[in-house]
C-alpha positions, -999 to 999 in steps of 0.1 A, spaced: 0 0 0 15 33 -10 9 63 12 -5 94 -4 5 128 9 -7 163 1 11 182 -26 27 216 -19 2 232 -44 -28 216 -26 -13 226 8 -13 262 -2 -48 261 -16 -61 242 14 -45 269 37 -64 296 17 -97 277 21 -91 271 58 -82 308 64 -113 319 43 -136 301 68 -119 314 99 -152 331 110 -170 298 109 -147 284 136 -159 311 159 -196 305 152 -196 267 153 -180 237 169 -157 232 139 -120 238 132 -95 230 105 -60 219 115 -29 216 93 -18 180 97 14 184 79 21 160 50 -12 143 57 -32 173 46 -58 193 66 -82 179 91 -117 191 98 -125 186 135 -161 189 147 -182 185 178 -158 190 207 -166 178 242 -145 182 273 -127 150 282 -137 133 250 -121 155 224 -135 158 189 -163 135 179 -157 138 141 -125 142 121 -121 142 83 -88 145 64 -85 165 32 -58 166 6 -79 184 -20 -88 221 -16 -121 218 -35 -133 189 -12 -123 210 18 -141 240 5 -173 219 -2 -173 205 33 -168 239 50 -194 255 27 -219 228 37 -213 234 74 -216 272 69 -248 268 48 -264 246 75 -254 270 102 -262 303 85 -291 294 62 -309 261 71 -309 263 109 -324 298 110 -351 288 85 -360 257 104 -362 276 136 -385 302 120 -407 274 107 -408 257 141 -416 290 158 -445 298 134 -459 263 141 -456 269 179 -472 304 175 -501 289 155 -506 261 180 -506 286 209 -531 308 192 -554 279 185 -552 267 221 -558 302 233 -588 306 210 -603 272 219 -598 280 256 -615 314 253 -643 301 232 -648 272 256 -651 297 285 -675 319 265 -698 290 256 -699 280 293 -709 315 303 -735 318 275 -752 285 287 -754 297 323 
């Protein structure tokens, strides 16, 4: 089995990609580390005492970009949208329960 290492060209490109997503590391539980000749490693989901739950090695800058873009997109676009959908569902549910509660009280008083 031959070992495959990152090329110097890909190392430079991966470094640019990793640096471009520096803000993402502050927003999420993700970081990218330079692993020397083995490439770059995306580390995710850190817990004290356990370390990182997920690690993925990259030797290709386009693959690293796609992975970091996916994480950014989920964090910045999908999660807020899903939260808004969930909140509107909860709001509608609360309004319905409030309305049914009030109408139940009104019908009780009207019968009395």
